[in-house]
C-alpha positions as CSV (number, residue, x, y, z in Angstrom):
1,M,-43.5,-25.2,9.4
2,L,-42.0,-24.6,5.9
3,R,-40.2,-27.8,6.4
4,D,-43.3,-29.7,6.7
5,H,-44.4,-29.1,3.5
6,D,-40.7,-29.7,2.3
7,V,-40.1,-26.3,1.1
8,Q,-36.4,-25.6,0.2
9,F,-34.9,-22.8,1.9
10,A,-31.7,-21.7,3.8
11,L,-31.2,-19.4,6.7
12,A,-29.4,-16.2,5.6
13,G,-28.7,-13.3,6.8
14,S,-27.5,-12.1,10.3
15,L,-28.9,-15.4,11.7
16,A,-27.1,-17.3,9.4
17,V,-23.9,-15.8,11.3
18,Y,-25.3,-16.5,14.5
19,A,-25.8,-20.0,13.9
20,R,-22.4,-20.6,12.3
21,G,-20.8,-19.2,15.8
22,G,-21.3,-15.4,14.9
23,P,-22.4,-13.0,17.4
24,E,-26.6,-13.3,18.2
25,S,-28.9,-11.4,16.3
26,N,-32.3,-9.3,17.1
27,H,-32.9,-8.7,13.7
28,D,-35.7,-10.1,11.6
29,V,-35.5,-13.5,10.0
30,D,-33.8,-14.2,6.4
31,F,-34.6,-17.2,4.7
32,V,-33.1,-17.8,1.0
33,L,-35.6,-19.6,-1.5
34,T,-35.8,-20.1,-5.1
35,P,-38.7,-18.0,-6.8
36,S,-41.0,-21.0,-6.9
37,E,-40.2,-22.0,-3.5
38,A,-40.9,-18.4,-2.0
39,E,-44.3,-18.3,-4.2
40,R,-45.1,-21.7,-2.1
41,A,-43.6,-20.5,1.3
42,L,-45.9,-17.7,1.1
43,G,-49.1,-19.5,0.2
44,I,-48.3,-21.4,2.8
45,L,-47.5,-18.6,5.1
46,G,-50.5,-16.9,4.7
47,A,-53.0,-20.1,4.7
48,D,-51.9,-20.2,8.7
49,G,-52.7,-16.7,9.3
50,F,-49.1,-14.9,8.6
51,R,-49.6,-11.5,7.2
52,V,-48.1,-11.8,3.8
53,E,-46.7,-8.6,1.8
54,R,-44.7,-8.7,-2.0
55,P,-43.1,-5.2,-1.7
56,P,-41.9,-3.4,-4.8
57,E,-38.6,-4.1,-4.9
58,G,-39.5,-7.3,-6.5
59,W,-36.5,-10.0,-5.2
60,L,-38.3,-10.5,-1.8
61,Y,-41.7,-11.6,0.1
62,K,-42.3,-10.0,3.6
63,V,-44.0,-12.5,6.2
64,Y,-45.6,-10.7,9.6
65,D,-46.8,-12.6,12.4
66,D,-49.4,-11.8,15.1
67,N,-46.5,-9.7,16.8
68,D,-45.3,-7.9,14.1
69,A,-41.9,-10.1,13.7
70,M,-41.0,-9.8,10.4
71,I,-39.7,-13.1,7.9
72,D,-38.2,-12.3,4.5
73,L,-38.2,-14.5,1.7
74,I,-35.4,-13.6,-0.1
75,F,-35.7,-15.2,-3.9
76,S,-33.5,-13.0,-6.0
77,P,-30.7,-11.8,-3.7
78,N,-28.7,-9.5,-5.6
79,G,-30.0,-10.0,-8.7
80,A,-29.1,-13.9,-8.5
81,D,-30.8,-16.1,-11.1
82,A,-33.0,-19.4,-9.8
83,E,-29.8,-21.4,-10.4
84,T,-27.7,-19.3,-8.4
85,V,-29.9,-19.2,-5.2
86,E,-30.8,-23.1,-6.1
87,R,-26.9,-23.7,-5.6
88,I,-26.9,-21.5,-2.5
89,V,-29.6,-24.0,-0.6
90,A,-28.2,-26.8,-1.9
91,H,-24.6,-26.2,-0.9
92,A,-26.3,-24.6,2.9
93,D,-25.2,-27.1,5.8
94,V,-27.9,-28.7,8.3
95,I,-27.5,-27.1,11.6
96,E,-29.1,-26.8,15.0
97,V,-30.7,-23.0,15.5
98,Y,-33.2,-22.8,18.2
99,A,-33.5,-26.8,19.0
100,I,-34.8,-26.6,15.1
101,Q,-32.5,-28.2,12.5
102,M,-32.3,-26.6,9.0
103,R,-30.0,-25.5,6.3
104,V,-28.0,-22.4,7.0
105,M,-26.4,-20.6,4.4
106,S,-22.7,-21.0,4.3
107,A,-20.2,-18.6,5.7
108,T,-18.9,-17.9,2.1
109,D,-22.3,-17.5,0.8
110,V,-23.5,-14.9,3.9
111,L,-20.3,-12.6,3.0
112,A,-20.7,-12.6,-0.6
113,S,-24.2,-11.5,-0.6
114,K,-23.2,-8.7,1.8
115,L,-20.6,-7.8,-0.5
116,L,-22.4,-8.1,-3.5
117,A,-25.1,-5.8,-1.9
118,L,-22.5,-2.4,-1.4
119,R,-23.4,0.0,-3.7
120,E,-22.5,4.0,-4.0
121,H,-24.9,5.1,-1.8
122,Y,-24.5,2.1,1.0
123,V,-20.7,1.5,1.7
124,D,-20.5,0.2,5.3
125,F,-17.9,-2.5,5.5
126,G,-18.8,-3.1,9.3
127,P,-21.5,-6.2,9.0
128,A,-19.4,-7.5,6.2
129,L,-15.9,-7.4,8.5
130,D,-18.1,-8.9,11.2
131,V,-18.6,-12.0,9.4
132,A,-15.4,-11.8,8.0
133,R,-13.9,-11.4,11.9
134,S,-16.2,-13.8,13.4
135,L,-16.4,-16.6,10.6
136,R,-12.7,-16.3,9.1
137,E,-11.9,-19.9,9.2
138,Q,-15.6,-21.1,7.9
139,I,-14.8,-18.5,4.6
140,D,-13.8,-20.0,1.3
141,W,-11.8,-16.8,1.1
142,A,-10.6,-18.3,-2.9
143,V,-14.5,-18.5,-3.9
144,L,-15.6,-15.2,-2.3
145,W,-13.0,-13.9,-4.3
146,D,-14.0,-15.4,-7.6
147,R,-17.6,-14.6,-6.5
148,T,-17.1,-11.0,-6.0
149,H,-14.1,-9.7,-7.2
150,K,-15.7,-7.6,-10.2
151,S,-17.1,-4.8,-7.4
152,P,-15.2,-2.4,-6.5
153,Y,-16.4,-2.3,-3.1
154,A,-15.7,-6.1,-2.9
155,Q,-12.2,-5.4,-3.8
156,A,-11.8,-2.7,-1.2
157,F,-13.1,-5.0,1.5
158,F,-10.6,-7.5,0.6
159,T,-8.0,-4.6,1.4
160,L,-9.5,-4.0,4.2
161,A,-9.8,-8.0,5.6
162,R,-6.1,-8.5,4.5
163,G,-4.9,-5.4,6.0
164,L,-7.3,-6.4,9.5
165,G,-5.3,-10.1,9.3
166,L,-9.1,-11.5,8.9
167,A,-8.1,-12.8,5.1
168,P,-5.1,-14.7,4.1
169,P,-2.4,-12.1,1.6
170,K,-3.3,-12.0,-2.1
171,Q,-2.3,-14.7,-3.8
172,L,0.4,-13.9,-6.6
């Protein structure tokens, strides 16, 4: 439906990992799109009968179908500006997902978003390590480091990933 209205988005989160060859997911559907495209998508989906919410977090909208299946429209992942989100969507590859061709976030972008979401009260490396384990050949490790190395949690992840043989050894 969003494609019919030329809304520019990319599949994100665990379904993006699945689409790229990772484990199957039964989580909600995440789309990443710019703030203006998110507004358009919300209007289109609302007009088609979906229940729409604007949660107080201020970085996503939530959309529900008649069965309460949830779609997250993420327009500012980890505080990213519209230009960064445009780059993420433009960098996404078109992949067939459940017989539908759509843009899917790169493995590097998915993993960067997971690492940048880590905080003092949420330090669970499991999901990031799962992505690294299942998609390691698709990750641009140098780009990932450049985007995330200011985070002490990302630095710790790199130590774990290298120790587990998931990431290449640190270059001198």
